[in-house]
N, C-alpha and C positions, 0 to 999 in steps of 0.2 A: 503494501499499498504507499503511496505517496507521503511524505513524509513535510509540514510544514513550520520550522521552530518561528516563533514571533510572538507577539500580542497587540490586539487591535488598543488603543488608537496609532500603533506605528503604522510605516508603509505595509506593512504586513499586509494591510485589509486588501492591496492592491492585490496580494496575490491570489488572496479568499474570495474576488471577486473574479476572475479567470476563471476558477476550481470551480468555485460554481455558477457561473454560466456555462461550463462546460460538462456538467452533475458525476462530475469524477467525485469519487471518495476516498478521502485522508486523511490525517490522521491527525492534528494540532496538539501542538506542542512549543507548552507556555513559555515565555525566555523576559526576563522579568531587566528592561537596560537600567534600571535608575536601580537593581539589589550589583550590579556590575557582574550578572550572572554572562554575559557575551562575553566577558573575558577568562571563565574559564577553563579550565587546560580542554573538557569535554566540548562546548562550546567551539573553541580557537581553532579544534582539528579540523572544522567545520567547514568554518572561513577565518582563516589566520585575519584578517579584517576584523574581529569580533565586535560587527555586525548585525542586522539582523530585516530581515526576515531570511531565513535558509533553506531551500525546498530540494529535498532529499529525494530522490525515482532510482528507486532501486541503487546501483552502484552510484549514478550521474549525484552529485553534486550540484547546486548552480546558487549563485549569490545572485545580491543585486538586485531591488525589485519589477524593476522593468524588463531586464534577462528572462526573470522570470515567469512573466506575463508572456512575454511574445513567446519562450521556448514554446509555453504550454499550446499556446494560439496557434503555433509552425507544430506540433508533433500531432494534434486533435484538430488537421484542418481542414476539417469535413462542415468545421462551425463557421468556415468562413470568416474569421474576425486578423484576417493576414489578405490585402489585397493582391489580389491577382497580376492585375501591370505591375511591369517593374518600376513606371513611373509612378502607381499611388501608394506602389510599398515606400518607395524614397518623398512621395512628399508623408506617408506614416513614420518613417523615420525622422523628418525633421521635426514634429511637431512631439514626437515623445520627446528628442534632444533638448529641444528651447523649452518642453520644463521641467525639465530635470537642470538645467545649467541655469536659465532667465528667471524663473519661477519658483523653483524646488529649493533654490540657492540663499535664497532672501531670506526665505524662509524659516529654513534652517539657521539663518544667523540671531536672526529673532528668536526663537529660539533659545538657542545658545545661550543669547545673551540678557533672555528672563530669567532662566529658570536651570539650565543644564547646567551650565559653567557653574563653579561654586562663587559667592554675592563677590568675594574681591577681584574675581575675574571679567565679570561684566561689563562692556562696555553703554552704556547706554545709547550715546551719541550712534551707535550703530547700528543700534535697532530702529532709528530715524531715518538714518540711508539706506538701512536694509529694506525696510517699508517704503520709500518714495521711489526705489528700483524694479519693485516686486508691479506696485501699484504700473508704472507706466509699459513693462511686460504686459499686462495682465490688458490692458489698453490694446497692445497687436492682436491680442488674441480676442478680443471682444471685436474688434472689428475683424477680424478671419469669421466669425460666427456669427455674423450678423449676415453675413450671406451662404449662409453650410449648413442642414440641421445636425451634419454629421461632420468628427475632424477633416476627416478626408473623401473624398467623388462622394454615393449619393448611400450607401450603405455604415455599421459597424465596425471599428477596429479593434486592434491593442489600442490607437493612442484613445480613440476615446473610454475608456476605464481607467486608462494612465489619468485623463485630463480633471475625468471624475473627480477623485481622488484629491489631487491637486489641489483643483479649483473646491474644496469641501473646506481643504486646510485653511484656503485662503481667506476661506468664509469666516470659519472662527475665529479668522485676524479681522474681521470687518471690513475688509477690502472690495469686498463685492456692491456695494453699497450704490454707486456710479455703474455696475455694470450688467443693464436687464436682461442683455439675451445669453449671459452666461451663467445671472438668477436661475435663468429661465431654463436653462442648459442641463445646469446642475439640477434641476428641482427635477429633469422629465428622467436622467439619469437611476436616479437614486431610487426613482417609479417602478425602476424594473424591478421584476419579483424574483431575479438572481440577487441583488445588490441587497452586498454585506451593511450593516448598522454606519449610521456617519458617525466622524468622528466626535459630535455631540452625544448621539447614543449612546457609543460607548459608554463616555465616563458618564455617564447618566445613570448607568445600571449597577443593579447593586454590586457591591462589588467595589465597584471601582475606587 
């Protein structure tokens, strides 16, 4: 059985989403990042970078949430989440990389300098800078989605499942107030029957 190491509301939700959409059975193995469980020897043997999620499928170990998504969509290609043409695949990769580098990274900087780093290492000024950078890139995506139902071509792809989690994170930081199309798109994605819980939904769950 597929094993997934990670704990929502982290990027493990990206992998969970694809697993759900594909109807795959899997074993969820919680890993508490804040307690340092990703730095323990057994976990480091899976991912020397000490980060979750990690997916184990037989002898194959895959790290990085976007890579896990692409692997699952490619292996189970009958679901149609990988575009057929090389041109549309290029567009899919473009938006996945854009989400990871231009939107997710400033969100990570905000998280690091608000609660992940010890207080003496936090830089409040970097939070303001990261927020501005993120808003500028969200505006780029807002313009793109004004003329698109999905991120690429005319059907769902890995880029959409990747974007939904990233935008949910931005929404938690209250960055989508001036982004009506992204707000609408996010709502539509999370209304899908196989959608995982949102970040706020995980945090509100008993025991969180």
